[in-house]
Each structure stands twice: as structure tokens, then as C-alpha cells.
PDB file of N, CA, C and O in Angstrom:
ATOM      1  N   MET A   1       0.842  -1.168   0.000  1.00  0.00           N
ATOM      2  CA  MET A   1       0.000   0.000   0.000  1.00  0.00           C
ATOM      3  C   MET A   1       0.891   1.237   0.000  1.00  0.00           C
ATOM      4  O   MET A   1       1.901   1.282   0.702  1.00  0.00           O
ATOM      5  N   ASP A   2       0.515   2.235  -0.787  1.00  0.00           N
ATOM      6  CA  ASP A   2       1.314   3.451  -0.917  1.00  0.00           C
ATOM      7  C   ASP A   2       0.830   4.494   0.088  1.00  0.00           C
ATOM      8  O   ASP A   2      -0.322   4.924   0.037  1.00  0.00           O
ATOM      9  N   PHE A   3       1.707   4.894   0.993  1.00  0.00           N
ATOM     10  CA  PHE A   3       1.368   5.892   1.992  1.00  0.00           C
ATOM     11  C   PHE A   3       2.023   7.236   1.700  1.00  0.00           C
ATOM     12  O   PHE A   3       2.163   8.069   2.596  1.00  0.00           O
ATOM     13  N   THR A   4       2.422   7.447   0.456  1.00  0.00           N
ATOM     14  CA  THR A   4       3.013   8.707   0.060  1.00  0.00           C
ATOM     15  C   THR A   4       1.974   9.822   0.195  1.00  0.00           C
ATOM     16  O   THR A   4       0.820   9.663  -0.202  1.00  0.00           O
ATOM     17  N   ILE A   5       2.399  10.939   0.756  1.00  0.00           N
ATOM     18  CA  ILE A   5       1.503  12.081   0.894  1.00  0.00           C
ATOM     19  C   ILE A   5       1.457  12.823  -0.430  1.00  0.00           C
ATOM     20  O   ILE A   5       2.467  13.342  -0.905  1.00  0.00           O
ATOM     21  N   THR A   6       0.275  12.862  -1.013  1.00  0.00           N
ATOM     22  CA  THR A   6       0.104  13.528  -2.297  1.00  0.00           C
ATOM     23  C   THR A   6       0.136  15.048  -2.103  1.00  0.00           C
ATOM     24  O   THR A   6       0.069  15.546  -0.979  1.00  0.00           O
ATOM     25  N   GLU A   7       0.239  15.759  -3.204  1.00  0.00           N
ATOM     26  CA  GLU A   7       0.223  17.221  -3.141  1.00  0.00           C
ATOM     27  C   GLU A   7      -1.108  17.716  -2.575  1.00  0.00           C
ATOM     28  O   GLU A   7      -1.141  18.654  -1.778  1.00  0.00           O
ATOM     29  N   LYS A   8      -2.200  17.081  -2.990  1.00  0.00           N
ATOM     30  CA  LYS A   8      -3.519  17.451  -2.479  1.00  0.00           C
ATOM     31  C   LYS A   8      -3.586  17.240  -0.976  1.00  0.00           C
ATOM     32  O   LYS A   8      -4.072  18.105  -0.248  1.00  0.00           O
ATOM     33  N   MET A   9      -3.100  16.093  -0.506  1.00  0.00           N
ATOM     34  CA  MET A   9      -3.128  15.812   0.927  1.00  0.00           C
ATOM     35  C   MET A   9      -2.226  16.769   1.689  1.00  0.00           C
ATOM     36  O   MET A   9      -2.559  17.172   2.803  1.00  0.00           O
ATOM     37  N   GLN A  10      -1.103  17.136   1.116  1.00  0.00           N
ATOM     38  CA  GLN A  10      -0.209  18.088   1.780  1.00  0.00           C
ATOM     39  C   GLN A  10      -0.893  19.443   1.919  1.00  0.00           C
ATOM     40  O   GLN A  10      -0.740  20.116   2.938  1.00  0.00           O
ATOM     41  N   THR A  11      -1.640  19.841   0.909  1.00  0.00           N
ATOM     42  CA  THR A  11      -2.391  21.094   0.979  1.00  0.00           C
ATOM     43  C   THR A  11      -3.427  21.033   2.095  1.00  0.00           C
ATOM     44  O   THR A  11      -3.591  21.989   2.852  1.00  0.00           O
ATOM     45  N   ILE A  12      -4.126  19.900   2.194  1.00  0.00           N
ATOM     46  CA  ILE A  12      -5.108  19.707   3.262  1.00  0.00           C
ATOM     47  C   ILE A  12      -4.428  19.783   4.622  1.00  0.00           C
ATOM     48  O   ILE A  12      -4.930  20.444   5.531  1.00  0.00           O
ATOM     49  N   LEU A  13      -3.297  19.115   4.767  1.00  0.00           N
ATOM     50  CA  LEU A  13      -2.557  19.143   6.033  1.00  0.00           C
ATOM     51  C   LEU A  13      -2.134  20.559   6.390  1.00  0.00           C
ATOM     52  O   LEU A  13      -2.249  20.977   7.542  1.00  0.00           O
ATOM     53  N   ASP A  14      -1.647  21.294   5.403  1.00  0.00           N
ATOM     54  CA  ASP A  14      -1.220  22.673   5.648  1.00  0.00           C
ATOM     55  C   ASP A  14      -2.394  23.528   6.105  1.00  0.00           C
ATOM     56  O   ASP A  14      -2.249  24.356   7.004  1.00  0.00           O
ATOM     57  N   MET A  15      -3.551  23.332   5.494  1.00  0.00           N
ATOM     58  CA  MET A  15      -4.746  24.084   5.883  1.00  0.00           C
ATOM     59  C   MET A  15      -5.163  23.738   7.311  1.00  0.00           C
ATOM     60  O   MET A  15      -5.502  24.625   8.095  1.00  0.00           O
ATOM     61  N   ILE A  16      -5.139  22.458   7.644  1.00  0.00           N
ATOM     62  CA  ILE A  16      -5.507  22.012   8.989  1.00  0.00           C
ATOM     63  C   ILE A  16      -4.542  22.583  10.020  1.00  0.00           C
ATOM     64  O   ILE A  16      -4.963  23.122  11.043  1.00  0.00           O
ATOM     65  N   ASN A  17      -3.256  22.462   9.748  1.00  0.00           N
ATOM     66  CA  ASN A  17      -2.258  22.952  10.704  1.00  0.00           C
ATOM     67  C   ASN A  17      -2.353  24.465  10.898  1.00  0.00           C
ATOM     68  O   ASN A  17      -2.200  24.956  12.016  1.00  0.00           O
ATOM     69  N   GLU A  18      -2.603  25.203   9.822  1.00  0.00           N
ATOM     70  CA  GLU A  18      -2.745  26.650   9.936  1.00  0.00           C
ATOM     71  C   GLU A  18      -3.994  27.000  10.761  1.00  0.00           C
ATOM     72  O   GLU A  18      -3.958  27.909  11.590  1.00  0.00           O
ATOM     73  N   PHE A  19      -5.079  26.285  10.534  1.00  0.00           N
ATOM     74  CA  PHE A  19      -6.308  26.517  11.293  1.00  0.00           C
ATOM     75  C   PHE A  19      -6.084  26.244  12.780  1.00  0.00           C
ATOM     76  O   PHE A  19      -6.497  27.032  13.631  1.00  0.00           O
ATOM     77  N   ILE A  20      -5.442  25.149  13.078  1.00  0.00           N
ATOM     78  CA  ILE A  20      -5.160  24.807  14.475  1.00  0.00           C
ATOM     79  C   ILE A  20      -4.316  25.899  15.129  1.00  0.00           C
ATOM     80  O   ILE A  20      -4.619  26.351  16.233  1.00  0.00           O
ATOM     81  N   ASP A  21      -3.257  26.315  14.440  1.00  0.00           N
ATOM     82  CA  ASP A  21      -2.345  27.322  15.000  1.00  0.00           C
ATOM     83  C   ASP A  21      -3.010  28.683  15.189  1.00  0.00           C
ATOM     84  O   ASP A  21      -2.798  29.344  16.205  1.00  0.00           O
ATOM     85  N   LYS A  22      -3.812  29.102  14.215  1.00  0.00           N
ATOM     86  CA  LYS A  22      -4.384  30.452  14.248  1.00  0.00           C
ATOM     87  C   LYS A  22      -5.728  30.550  14.970  1.00  0.00           C
ATOM     88  O   LYS A  22      -6.049  31.590  15.545  1.00  0.00           O
ATOM     89  N   GLU A  23      -6.504  29.482  14.941  1.00  0.00           N
ATOM     90  CA  GLU A  23      -7.865  29.550  15.467  1.00  0.00           C
ATOM     91  C   GLU A  23      -8.087  28.772  16.767  1.00  0.00           C
ATOM     92  O   GLU A  23      -8.836  29.221  17.635  1.00  0.00           O
ATOM     93  N   LEU A  24      -7.450  27.627  16.905  1.00  0.00           N
ATOM     94  CA  LEU A  24      -7.756  26.772  18.056  1.00  0.00           C
ATOM     95  C   LEU A  24      -6.799  26.948  19.223  1.00  0.00           C
ATOM     96  O   LEU A  24      -7.239  27.092  20.364  1.00  0.00           O
ATOM     97  N   ILE A  25      -5.521  26.938  18.964  1.00  0.00           N
ATOM     98  CA  ILE A  25      -4.550  27.061  20.057  1.00  0.00           C
ATOM     99  C   ILE A  25      -4.746  28.359  20.843  1.00  0.00           C
ATOM    100  O   ILE A  25      -4.648  28.340  22.070  1.00  0.00           O
ATOM    101  N   PRO A  26      -5.021  29.490  20.174  1.00  0.00           N
ATOM    102  CA  PRO A  26      -5.265  30.713  20.960  1.00  0.00           C
ATOM    103  C   PRO A  26      -6.487  30.631  21.878  1.00  0.00           C
ATOM    104  O   PRO A  26      -6.615  31.438  22.799  1.00  0.00           O
ATOM    105  N   MET A  27      -7.374  29.682  21.646  1.00  0.00           N
ATOM    106  CA  MET A  27      -8.567  29.514  22.484  1.00  0.00           C
ATOM    107  C   MET A  27      -8.293  28.723  23.765  1.00  0.00           C
ATOM    108  O   MET A  27      -9.149  28.680  24.649  1.00  0.00           O
ATOM    109  N   GLU A  28      -7.135  28.107  23.882  1.00  0.00           N
ATOM    110  CA  GLU A  28      -6.866  27.245  25.031  1.00  0.00           C
ATOM    111  C   GLU A  28      -7.077  27.946  26.373  1.00  0.00           C
ATOM    112  O   GLU A  28      -7.666  27.340  27.268  1.00  0.00           O
ATOM    113  N   PRO A  29      -6.630  29.186  26.561  1.00  0.00           N
ATOM    114  CA  PRO A  29      -6.875  29.837  27.862  1.00  0.00           C
ATOM    115  C   PRO A  29      -8.368  29.980  28.183  1.00  0.00           C
ATOM    116  O   PRO A  29      -8.763  29.873  29.344  1.00  0.00           O
ATOM    117  N   GLU A  30      -9.194  30.220  27.164  1.00  0.00           N
ATOM    118  CA  GLU A  30     -10.633  30.329  27.392  1.00  0.00           C
ATOM    119  C   GLU A  30     -11.219  29.006  27.872  1.00  0.00           C
ATOM    120  O   GLU A  30     -12.130  28.993  28.700  1.00  0.00           O
ATOM    121  N   PHE A  31     -10.704  27.902  27.359  1.00  0.00           N
ATOM    122  CA  PHE A  31     -11.200  26.591  27.782  1.00  0.00           C
ATOM    123  C   PHE A  31     -10.845  26.307  29.234  1.00  0.00           C
ATOM    124  O   PHE A  31     -11.574  25.608  29.937  1.00  0.00           O
ATOM    125  N   ILE A  32      -9.743  26.844  29.666  1.00  0.00           N
ATOM    126  CA  ILE A  32      -9.314  26.615  31.047  1.00  0.00           C
ATOM    127  C   ILE A  32     -10.157  27.440  32.016  1.00  0.00           C
ATOM    128  O   ILE A  32     -10.470  26.986  33.117  1.00  0.00           O
ATOM    129  N   THR A  33     -10.522  28.653  31.604  1.00  0.00           N
ATOM    130  CA  THR A  33     -11.201  29.565  32.531  1.00  0.00           C
ATOM    131  C   THR A  33     -12.719  29.586  32.398  1.00  0.00           C
ATOM    132  O   THR A  33     -13.394  30.079  33.302  1.00  0.00           O
ATOM    133  N   ASN A  34     -13.279  29.075  31.316  1.00  0.00           N
ATOM    134  CA  ASN A  34     -14.721  29.126  31.088  1.00  0.00           C
ATOM    135  C   ASN A  34     -15.362  27.753  31.191  1.00  0.00           C
ATOM    136  O   ASN A  34     -14.702  26.724  31.045  1.00  0.00           O
ATOM    137  N   GLU A  35     -16.643  27.763  31.443  1.00  0.00           N
ATOM    138  CA  GLU A  35     -17.426  26.532  31.400  1.00  0.00           C
ATOM    139  C   GLU A  35     -17.568  26.108  29.934  1.00  0.00           C
ATOM    140  O   GLU A  35     -17.633  26.950  29.039  1.00  0.00           O
ATOM    141  N   PHE A  36     -17.615  24.806  29.707  1.00  0.00           N
ATOM    142  CA  PHE A  36     -17.738  24.313  28.335  1.00  0.00           C
ATOM    143  C   PHE A  36     -18.978  24.874  27.654  1.00  0.00           C
ATOM    144  O   PHE A  36     -18.928  25.267  26.488  1.00  0.00           O
ATOM    145  N   ARG A  37     -20.080  24.911  28.373  1.00  0.00           N
ATOM    146  CA  ARG A  37     -21.332  25.406  27.769  1.00  0.00           C
ATOM    147  C   ARG A  37     -21.196  26.841  27.278  1.00  0.00           C
ATOM    148  O   ARG A  37     -21.879  27.240  26.335  1.00  0.00           O
ATOM    149  N   ASP A  38     -20.319  27.622  27.908  1.00  0.00           N
ATOM    150  CA  ASP A  38     -20.087  28.993  27.467  1.00  0.00           C
ATOM    151  C   ASP A  38     -19.267  29.051  26.179  1.00  0.00           C
ATOM    152  O   ASP A  38     -19.276  30.056  25.468  1.00  0.00           O
ATOM    153  N   MET A  39     -18.576  27.983  25.898  1.00  0.00           N
ATOM    154  CA  MET A  39     -17.714  27.933  24.711  1.00  0.00           C
ATOM    155  C   MET A  39     -18.457  27.402  23.479  1.00  0.00           C
ATOM    156  O   MET A  39     -17.956  27.509  22.360  1.00  0.00           O
ATOM    157  N   VAL A  40     -19.627  26.842  23.678  1.00  0.00           N
ATOM    158  CA  VAL A  40     -20.365  26.215  22.570  1.00  0.00           C
ATOM    159  C   VAL A  40     -20.570  27.160  21.385  1.00  0.00           C
ATOM    160  O   VAL A  40     -20.349  26.734  20.252  1.00  0.00           O
ATOM    161  N   PRO A  41     -20.980  28.417  21.577  1.00  0.00           N
ATOM    162  CA  PRO A  41     -21.146  29.301  20.412  1.00  0.00           C
ATOM    163  C   PRO A  41     -19.845  29.527  19.631  1.00  0.00           C
ATOM    164  O   PRO A  41     -19.854  29.582  18.401  1.00  0.00           O
ATOM    165  N   VAL A  42     -18.749  29.654  20.345  1.00  0.00           N
ATOM    166  CA  VAL A  42     -17.461  29.850  19.680  1.00  0.00           C
ATOM    167  C   VAL A  42     -17.058  28.582  18.933  1.00  0.00           C
ATOM    168  O   VAL A  42     -16.533  28.652  17.822  1.00  0.00           O
ATOM    169  N   LEU A  43     -17.301  27.437  19.538  1.00  0.00           N
ATOM    170  CA  LEU A  43     -16.991  26.169  18.878  1.00  0.00           C
ATOM    171  C   LEU A  43     -17.815  25.996  17.612  1.00  0.00           C
ATOM    172  O   LEU A  43     -17.308  25.512  16.600  1.00  0.00           O
ATOM    173  N   GLU A  44     -19.075  26.388  17.662  1.00  0.00           N
ATOM    174  CA  GLU A  44     -19.912  26.289  16.471  1.00  0.00           C
ATOM    175  C   GLU A  44     -19.397  27.217  15.369  1.00  0.00           C
ATOM    176  O   GLU A  44     -19.436  26.872  14.188  1.00  0.00           O
ATOM    177  N   GLU A  45     -18.926  28.374  15.759  1.00  0.00           N
ATOM    178  CA  GLU A  45     -18.319  29.295  14.786  1.00  0.00           C
ATOM    179  C   GLU A  45     -17.101  28.657  14.124  1.00  0.00           C
ATOM    180  O   GLU A  45     -16.929  28.761  12.909  1.00  0.00           O
ATOM    181  N   LYS A  46     -16.262  28.002  14.911  1.00  0.00           N
ATOM    182  CA  LYS A  46     -15.069  27.330  14.370  1.00  0.00           C
ATOM    183  C   LYS A  46     -15.477  26.165  13.469  1.00  0.00           C
ATOM    184  O   LYS A  46     -14.862  25.943  12.427  1.00  0.00           O
ATOM    185  N   ARG A  47     -16.500  25.428  13.861  1.00  0.00           N
ATOM    186  CA  ARG A  47     -16.990  24.328  13.020  1.00  0.00           C
ATOM    187  C   ARG A  47     -17.464  24.864  11.672  1.00  0.00           C
ATOM    188  O   ARG A  47     -17.194  24.271  10.628  1.00  0.00           O
ATOM    189  N   ASN A  48     -18.173  25.990  11.704  1.00  0.00           N
ATOM    190  CA  ASN A  48     -18.635  26.589  10.454  1.00  0.00           C
ATOM    191  C   ASN A  48     -17.472  27.054   9.584  1.00  0.00           C
ATOM    192  O   ASN A  48     -17.539  26.982   8.357  1.00  0.00           O
ATOM    193  N   MET A  49     -16.419  27.526  10.218  1.00  0.00           N
ATOM    194  CA  MET A  49     -15.227  27.917   9.463  1.00  0.00           C
ATOM    195  C   MET A  49     -14.635  26.699   8.749  1.00  0.00           C
ATOM    196  O   MET A  49     -14.248  26.777   7.583  1.00  0.00           O
ATOM    197  N   VAL A  50     -14.571  25.581   9.464  1.00  0.00           N
ATOM    198  CA  VAL A  50     -14.026  24.352   8.883  1.00  0.00           C
ATOM    199  C   VAL A  50     -14.911  23.891   7.720  1.00  0.00           C
ATOM    200  O   VAL A  50     -14.399  23.439   6.696  1.00  0.00           O
ATOM    201  N   ARG A  51     -16.215  24.001   7.872  1.00  0.00           N
ATOM    202  CA  ARG A  51     -17.125  23.636   6.779  1.00  0.00           C
ATOM    203  C   ARG A  51     -16.881  24.512   5.553  1.00  0.00           C
ATOM    204  O   ARG A  51     -16.834  24.011   4.430  1.00  0.00           O
ATOM    205  N   LYS A  52     -16.726  25.816   5.766  1.00  0.00           N
ATOM    206  CA  LYS A  52     -16.483  26.735   4.660  1.00  0.00           C
ATOM    207  C   LYS A  52     -15.150  26.452   3.974  1.00  0.00           C
ATOM    208  O   LYS A  52     -14.994  26.692   2.777  1.00  0.00           O
ATOM    209  N   MET A  53     -14.199  25.943   4.736  1.00  0.00           N
ATOM    210  CA  MET A  53     -12.898  25.570   4.168  1.00  0.00           C
ATOM    211  C   MET A  53     -12.973  24.222   3.447  1.00  0.00           C
ATOM    212  O   MET A  53     -11.996  23.772   2.849  1.00  0.00           O
ATOM    213  N   GLU A  54     -14.141  23.589   3.513  1.00  0.00           N
ATOM    214  CA  GLU A  54     -14.386  22.271   2.917  1.00  0.00           C
ATOM    215  C   GLU A  54     -13.484  21.193   3.506  1.00  0.00           C
ATOM    216  O   GLU A  54     -13.002  20.310   2.797  1.00  0.00           O
ATOM    217  N   LEU A  55     -13.266  21.281   4.812  1.00  0.00           N
ATOM    218  CA  LEU A  55     -12.471  20.280   5.527  1.00  0.00           C
ATOM    219  C   LEU A  55     -13.329  19.461   6.481  1.00  0.00           C
ATOM    220  O   LEU A  55     -12.796  18.690   7.280  1.00  0.00           O
ATOM    221  N   TRP A  56     -14.628  19.611   6.414  1.00  0.00           N
ATOM    222  CA  TRP A  56     -15.554  18.917   7.305  1.00  0.00           C
ATOM    223  C   TRP A  56     -15.925  17.557   6.716  1.00  0.00           C
ATOM    224  O   TRP A  56     -16.108  17.446   5.504  1.00  0.00           O
ATOM    225  N   GLY A  57     -16.036  16.550   7.527  1.00  0.00           N
ATOM    226  CA  GLY A  57     -16.508  15.238   7.076  1.00  0.00           C
ATOM    227  C   GLY A  57     -15.548  14.568   6.106  1.00  0.00           C
ATOM    228  O   GLY A  57     -15.911  14.280   4.966  1.00  0.00           O
ATOM    229  N   ARG A  58     -14.339  14.322   6.553  1.00  0.00           N
ATOM    230  CA  ARG A  58     -13.307  13.812   5.646  1.00  0.00           C
ATOM    231  C   ARG A  58     -13.706  12.515   4.956  1.00  0.00           C
ATOM    232  O   ARG A  58     -13.359  12.308   3.794  1.00  0.00           O
ATOM    233  N   THR A  59     -14.424  11.644   5.645  1.00  0.00           N
ATOM    234  CA  THR A  59     -14.783  10.363   5.023  1.00  0.00           C
ATOM    235  C   THR A  59     -16.195  10.348   4.452  1.00  0.00           C
ATOM    236  O   THR A  59     -16.610   9.354   3.857  1.00  0.00           O
ATOM    237  N   HIS A  60     -16.932  11.432   4.625  1.00  0.00           N
ATOM    238  CA  HIS A  60     -18.287  11.501   4.079  1.00  0.00           C
ATOM    239  C   HIS A  60     -18.232  11.760   2.572  1.00  0.00           C
ATOM    240  O   HIS A  60     -17.353  12.481   2.099  1.00  0.00           O
ATOM    241  N   PRO A  61     -19.158  11.179   1.822  1.00  0.00           N
ATOM    242  CA  PRO A  61     -19.181  11.411   0.371  1.00  0.00           C
ATOM    243  C   PRO A  61     -19.401  12.893   0.044  1.00  0.00           C
ATOM    244  O   PRO A  61     -20.006  13.634   0.818  1.00  0.00           O
ATOM    245  N   LYS A  62     -18.900  13.296  -1.107  1.00  0.00           N
ATOM    246  CA  LYS A  62     -19.046  14.690  -1.522  1.00  0.00           C
ATOM    247  C   LYS A  62     -20.508  15.095  -1.647  1.00  0.00           C
ATOM    248  O   LYS A  62     -20.857  16.239  -1.355  1.00  0.00           O
ATOM    249  N   ASP A  63     -21.365  14.178  -2.074  1.00  0.00           N
ATOM    250  CA  ASP A  63     -22.774  14.528  -2.226  1.00  0.00           C
ATOM    251  C   ASP A  63     -23.464  14.759  -0.877  1.00  0.00           C
ATOM    252  O   ASP A  63     -24.588  15.259  -0.830  1.00  0.00           O
ATOM    253  N   LEU A  64     -22.790  14.396   0.217  1.00  0.00           N
ATOM    254  CA  LEU A  64     -23.280  14.688   1.557  1.00  0.00           C
ATOM    255  C   LEU A  64     -22.473  15.809   2.205  1.00  0.00           C
ATOM    256  O   LEU A  64     -22.450  15.954   3.427  1.00  0.00           O
ATOM    257  N   ARG A  65     -21.813  16.595   1.361  1.00  0.00           N
ATOM    258  CA  ARG A  65     -21.011  17.748   1.763  1.00  0.00           C
ATOM    259  C   ARG A  65     -19.756  17.374   2.524  1.00  0.00           C
ATOM    260  O   ARG A  65     -19.240  18.167   3.312  1.00  0.00           O
ATOM    261  N   GLY A  66     -19.259  16.159   2.290  1.00  0.00           N
ATOM    262  CA  GLY A  66     -18.004  15.742   2.887  1.00  0.00           C
ATOM    263  C   GLY A  66     -16.868  15.898   1.892  1.00  0.00           C
ATOM    264  O   GLY A  66     -17.060  16.406   0.788  1.00  0.00           O
ATOM    265  N   MET A  67     -15.703  15.463   2.287  1.00  0.00           N
ATOM    266  CA  MET A  67     -14.525  15.564   1.431  1.00  0.00           C
ATOM    267  C   MET A  67     -14.407  14.394   0.475  1.00  0.00           C
ATOM    268  O   MET A  67     -13.750  14.507  -0.559  1.00  0.00           O
ATOM    269  N   GLY A  68     -15.035  13.267   0.803  1.00  0.00           N
ATOM    270  CA  GLY A  68     -14.985  12.110  -0.068  1.00  0.00           C
ATOM    271  C   GLY A  68     -13.631  11.422  -0.109  1.00  0.00           C
ATOM    272  O   GLY A  68     -13.285  10.791  -1.108  1.00  0.00           O
ATOM    273  N   LEU A  69     -12.863  11.539   0.967  1.00  0.00           N
ATOM    274  CA  LEU A  69     -11.556  10.886   1.007  1.00  0.00           C
ATOM    275  C   LEU A  69     -11.722   9.392   1.276  1.00  0.00           C
ATOM    276  O   LEU A  69     -12.731   8.952   1.827  1.00  0.00           O
ATOM    277  N   THR A  70     -10.713   8.628   0.877  1.00  0.00           N
ATOM    278  CA  THR A  70     -10.723   7.200   1.168  1.00  0.00           C
ATOM    279  C   THR A  70     -10.566   6.984   2.667  1.00  0.00           C
ATOM    280  O   THR A  70     -10.293   7.934   3.401  1.00  0.00           O
ATOM    281  N   MET A  71     -10.730   5.782   3.120  1.00  0.00           N
ATOM    282  CA  MET A  71     -10.611   5.490   4.543  1.00  0.00           C
ATOM    283  C   MET A  71      -9.179   5.651   5.046  1.00  0.00           C
ATOM    284  O   MET A  71      -8.980   5.919   6.231  1.00  0.00           O
ATOM    285  N   VAL A  72      -8.186   5.497   4.188  1.00  0.00           N
ATOM    286  CA  VAL A  72      -6.789   5.651   4.601  1.00  0.00           C
ATOM    287  C   VAL A  72      -6.416   7.124   4.679  1.00  0.00           C
ATOM    288  O   VAL A  72      -5.714   7.531   5.605  1.00  0.00           O
ATOM    289  N   ALA A  73      -6.868   7.925   3.731  1.00  0.00           N
ATOM    290  CA  ALA A  73      -6.468   9.334   3.654  1.00  0.00           C
ATOM    291  C   ALA A  73      -6.757  10.121   4.929  1.00  0.00           C
ATOM    292  O   ALA A  73      -5.913  10.928   5.318  1.00  0.00           O
ATOM    293  N   PRO A  74      -7.896   9.939   5.607  1.00  0.00           N
ATOM    294  CA  PRO A  74      -8.144  10.739   6.812  1.00  0.00           C
ATOM    295  C   PRO A  74      -7.195  10.460   7.958  1.00  0.00           C
ATOM    296  O   PRO A  74      -7.072  11.283   8.865  1.00  0.00           O
ATOM    297  N   THR A  75      -6.525   9.329   7.940  1.00  0.00           N
ATOM    298  CA  THR A  75      -5.607   9.050   9.047  1.00  0.00           C
ATOM    299  C   THR A  75      -4.436  10.007   9.045  1.00  0.00           C
ATOM    300  O   THR A  75      -3.855  10.269  10.098  1.00  0.00           O
ATOM    301  N   ILE A  76      -4.078  10.533   7.893  1.00  0.00           N
ATOM    302  CA  ILE A  76      -2.963  11.484   7.821  1.00  0.00           C
ATOM    303  C   ILE A  76      -3.323  12.784   8.525  1.00  0.00           C
ATOM    304  O   ILE A  76      -2.549  13.227   9.375  1.00  0.00           O
ATOM    305  N   PRO A  77      -4.469  13.432   8.219  1.00  0.00           N
ATOM    306  CA  PRO A  77      -4.825  14.626   8.986  1.00  0.00           C
ATOM    307  C   PRO A  77      -5.064  14.353  10.465  1.00  0.00           C
ATOM    308  O   PRO A  77      -4.848  15.235  11.296  1.00  0.00           O
ATOM    309  N   ASN A  78      -5.504  13.146  10.805  1.00  0.00           N
ATOM    310  CA  ASN A  78      -5.734  12.824  12.218  1.00  0.00           C
ATOM    311  C   ASN A  78      -4.469  12.974  13.029  1.00  0.00           C
ATOM    312  O   ASN A  78      -4.532  13.295  14.215  1.00  0.00           O
ATOM    313  N   GLU A  79      -3.326  12.750  12.420  1.00  0.00           N
ATOM    314  CA  GLU A  79      -2.055  12.917  13.118  1.00  0.00           C
ATOM    315  C   GLU A  79      -1.882  14.364  13.549  1.00  0.00           C
ATOM    316  O   GLU A  79      -1.362  14.625  14.634  1.00  0.00           O
ATOM    317  N   SER A  80      -2.312  15.314  12.712  1.00  0.00           N
ATOM    318  CA  SER A  80      -2.228  16.732  13.057  1.00  0.00           C
ATOM    319  C   SER A  80      -3.215  17.094  14.156  1.00  0.00           C
ATOM    320  O   SER A  80      -2.950  17.981  14.967  1.00  0.00           O
ATOM    321  N   LEU A  81      -4.344  16.412  14.184  1.00  0.00           N
ATOM    322  CA  LEU A  81      -5.391  16.746  15.142  1.00  0.00           C
ATOM    323  C   LEU A  81      -5.117  16.197  16.540  1.00  0.00           C
ATOM    324  O   LEU A  81      -5.782  16.590  17.498  1.00  0.00           O
ATOM    325  N   GLY A  82      -4.164  15.309  16.663  1.00  0.00           N
ATOM    326  CA  GLY A  82      -3.772  14.806  17.976  1.00  0.00           C
ATOM    327  C   GLY A  82      -4.579  13.616  18.432  1.00  0.00           C
ATOM    328  O   GLY A  82      -5.456  13.131  17.718  1.00  0.00           O
ATOM    329  N   PRO A  83      -4.269  13.137  19.657  1.00  0.00           N
ATOM    330  CA  PRO A  83      -4.912  11.947  20.195  1.00  0.00           C
ATOM    331  C   PRO A  83      -6.378  12.109  20.496  1.00  0.00           C
ATOM    332  O   PRO A  83      -7.021  11.165  20.955  1.00  0.00           O
TER     333      PRO A  83
END
């Protein structure tokens, strides 16, 4: 099986890593000091951003507004997303 990262997958990884660095990591102090329920609106905003970037639903078919990636391809971005 070929596990070479394609140019398309590298672009996806770069987008994910940039989103994490710019949008999620700066939110960490808020998660420590706020109740989770207070963070729900902000989380929904971030989810909508991911949808607009077309990075939502990596294994869902394109006709269901997913990325339509194979079952192996999503494991590569999962490495960026952490445990």
C-alpha cells in the first residue's frame, strides 16, 4: 500500500495545521477559565469555518457535503489533530 503524501493531501494538512495554529490554540486559555457550555457558540463558529474551508466530514461522500476521502487518507490529517 502506498502511503506517500500527495500534493492534495499536503495542501489539506497545511490548511488544517494553519487553522489549528491560528484559530484553536489561541482559544486554550478560554477553555481553562470558562465553562464548556459557554464555549459552545465559539466552537460552532469554528466548526462553520471548517465547513467553509471544505475540511468537514473527511470520510463523508461529496454529495453529503463531505470531502470524499478514502478510509486511509483521513488518518494522515488525524495525526495533526492529535490523540
